[in-house]
C-alpha positions in Angstrom: -0.3 18.6 3.0 3.4 18.4 4.0 5.1 21.7 4.0 8.0 22.4 1.6 10.4 22.4 4.6 9.8 18.6 4.9 11.8 18.1 1.8 14.6 20.6 2.7 16.3 18.1 4.9 18.9 15.3 4.5 17.8 13.0 1.8 18.1 9.8 3.8 15.9 11.3 6.5 13.3 12.3 3.9 13.3 8.9 2.3 12.8 7.2 5.7 10.1 9.7 6.9 8.1 9.4 3.6 7.1 5.8 4.5 3.6 5.7 5.8 2.7 9.1 4.3 -0.2 9.5 1.9 0.4 10.6 -1.7 -2.6 12.3 -3.3 -3.1 12.5 -7.1 -6.4 13.2 -8.9 -8.4 12.0 -5.8 -6.4 8.8 -5.7 -4.8 8.2 -2.3 -2.0 5.8 -1.6 0.3 5.0 1.3 4.0 5.2 0.4 5.5 1.9 1.3 9.0 1.9 -0.3 11.5 4.5 -1.2 15.1 4.9 -2.3 17.5 7.8 -1.6 19.9 9.3 -4.2 22.5 11.8 -3.1 24.3 13.2 -6.2 27.5 14.6 -4.7 28.6 11.2 -3.4 26.4 8.6 -5.0 27.5 6.8 -8.2 24.0 5.4 -8.6 22.6 8.9 -8.9 22.0 10.6 -12.3 23.8 13.7 -10.9 26.8 12.0 -9.4 29.6 14.4 -8.6 27.3 17.3 -9.6 27.1 16.2 -13.3 24.3 18.2 -14.8 22.5 17.3 -18.0 19.2 18.3 -19.7 17.7 15.1 -18.2 18.7 15.6 -14.6 18.6 19.5 -14.4 15.5 19.4 -12.3 17.5 17.8 -9.5 19.5 21.1 -9.2 16.3 23.1 -8.5 14.6 23.9 -5.3 13.4 20.9 -3.2 9.8 19.7 -3.2 9.4 19.2 -6.9 8.9 16.1 -9.0 11.8 14.6 -11.0 10.3 12.2 -13.5 12.3 10.4 -16.1 11.9 7.4 -18.4 13.6 4.1 -18.2 13.8 1.3 -20.8 12.1 3.6 -23.2 8.7 3.0 -21.7 8.4 3.3 -18.0 8.5 6.5 -15.8 10.0 6.9 -12.4 8.7 9.5 -9.9 11.3 11.1 -7.5 11.0 14.1 -5.2 13.9 16.5 -5.1 15.3 17.1 -1.7 17.8 19.4 0.2 19.0 22.8 -0.9 19.2 24.2 -4.4 22.2 23.1 -6.5 22.8 20.0 -4.3 21.3 17.3 -6.6 19.4 14.8 -4.4 16.1 13.0 -4.6 14.0 10.3 -3.2 12.5 7.6 -5.6 9.0 6.4 -4.7 9.4 2.7 -5.4 6.0 1.4 -4.3 2.6 2.5 -3.0 -0.5 0.9 -1.4 -3.6 2.5 -2.9 -6.5 2.8 -0.5 -8.9 5.4 -2.1 -10.3 5.7 -5.6 -8.7 2.4 -6.7 -11.1 2.3 -9.6 -9.5 5.3 -11.2 -6.1 3.9 -10.5 -7.1 0.6 -12.1 -8.2 2.4 -15.2 -4.9 4.3 -15.3 -2.9 1.1 -14.8 -4.8 -1.5 -16.8 -7.6 0.4 -18.6 -10.2 -1.8 -16.8 -12.1 -2.0 -13.6 -10.8 -3.5 -10.4 -13.3 -6.3 -10.6 -11.9 -7.4 -13.9 -8.3 -7.7 -12.7 -6.6 -11.1 -12.4 -4.9 -12.1 -9.1 -1.6 -11.5 -10.8 -2.6 -7.9 -11.9 -3.8 -7.2 -8.4 -0.5 -8.4 -6.9 1.5 -6.3 -9.2 -0.7 -3.2 -9.2 1.8 -0.7 -7.7 4.8 -2.7 -6.5 7.5 -0.9 -8.5 8.4 2.6 -9.7 7.0 2.3 -13.2 3.7 0.8 -11.8 3.5 3.8 -9.3 3.6 6.2 -12.2 1.1 4.3 -14.3 -1.3 4.0 -11.4 -1.1 7.7 -10.6 -1.0 8.8 -14.3 2.3 10.5 -13.9 4.6 10.9 -16.9 7.3 13.2 -18.3 4.8 16.1 -18.7 4.8 16.3 -14.9 8.5 16.6 -14.5 9.2 19.7 -12.4 5.8 20.2 -10.9 5.7 21.0 -7.2 4.5 18.2 -4.9 2.6 20.8 -2.8 0.1 21.5 -5.6 -3.5 20.5 -6.0 -2.5 18.0 -8.7 0.1 16.2 -6.6 0.8 16.4 -2.9 1.7 14.3 0.1 0.1 14.4 3.5 0.4 12.7 6.9 -0.7 9.1 6.8 -3.0 7.2 9.2 -1.3 3.8 9.4 -0.8 1.9 12.6 2.8 1.8 13.8 5.0 -0.2 11.5 8.6 -1.4 11.3 11.0 -0.1 8.6 13.6 -2.3 6.8 16.8 -0.8 5.4 18.4 -2.6 2.4 20.5 -2.2 -0.7 18.9 -0.4 -3.7 17.5 -2.2 -6.7 19.1 -2.5 -10.2 22.2 -0.4 -9.7 24.9 -2.9 -10.5 26.8 -0.2 -12.3 27.3 1.9 -9.2 30.5 0.4 -7.8 30.8 1.0 -4.1 27.3 2.6 -4.0 25.8 -0.8 -4.6 26.2 -1.5 -1.0 24.7 1.6 0.5 21.6 0.7 2.6 19.6 3.5 1.1 16.4 1.6 0.3 13.6 1.7 2.9 10.3 -0.2 3.1 7.5 -1.0 5.4 8.1 -4.5 6.7 5.4 -7.0 5.7 3.6 -4.7 3.2 2.3 -6.7 0.2 3.2 -3.9 -2.2 6.9 -3.8 -1.6 8.6 -4.4 -4.9 11.3 -6.8 -3.9 11.6 -8.7 -0.6 
């Protein structure tokens, strides 16, 4: 399990270093293959831009190493990990994962059916996006604020072979003015689960 100190570092570094790590949730194990960084003090794409605090984003002002989970479009959840020091609202969004252990449980979470019953389309879109990550891992608003160093949710070192990392613009932040162009999205080159190539 990664120590809490892993998250108490610059957010861009954490977002980069999370790639290839293993996320563990209810005996499901998955490789993190895509992340995005959000740095509240300077980032117009962040919920806490310019230190703006609300009931929704208050978790981001807490200590690092906790889950910030919020709902989008009234139906999907996004899982972020709070980074850096307390009262500096920053987080890393987990955009995509590659499940390699206990995929049957993840399939029941995601589609309410067995892996063997999934179509090729369902398999392709199993966990290639932040809402799909939460569905696969059974994460929702009730998990907002839990520590990612707990038995229910934690991250450990991965076992991937060496890989290349791509930096790009973040997804679906057209409202964010100059922050649209920040290269704060990171993903493992060539991984089939990356959300947008």
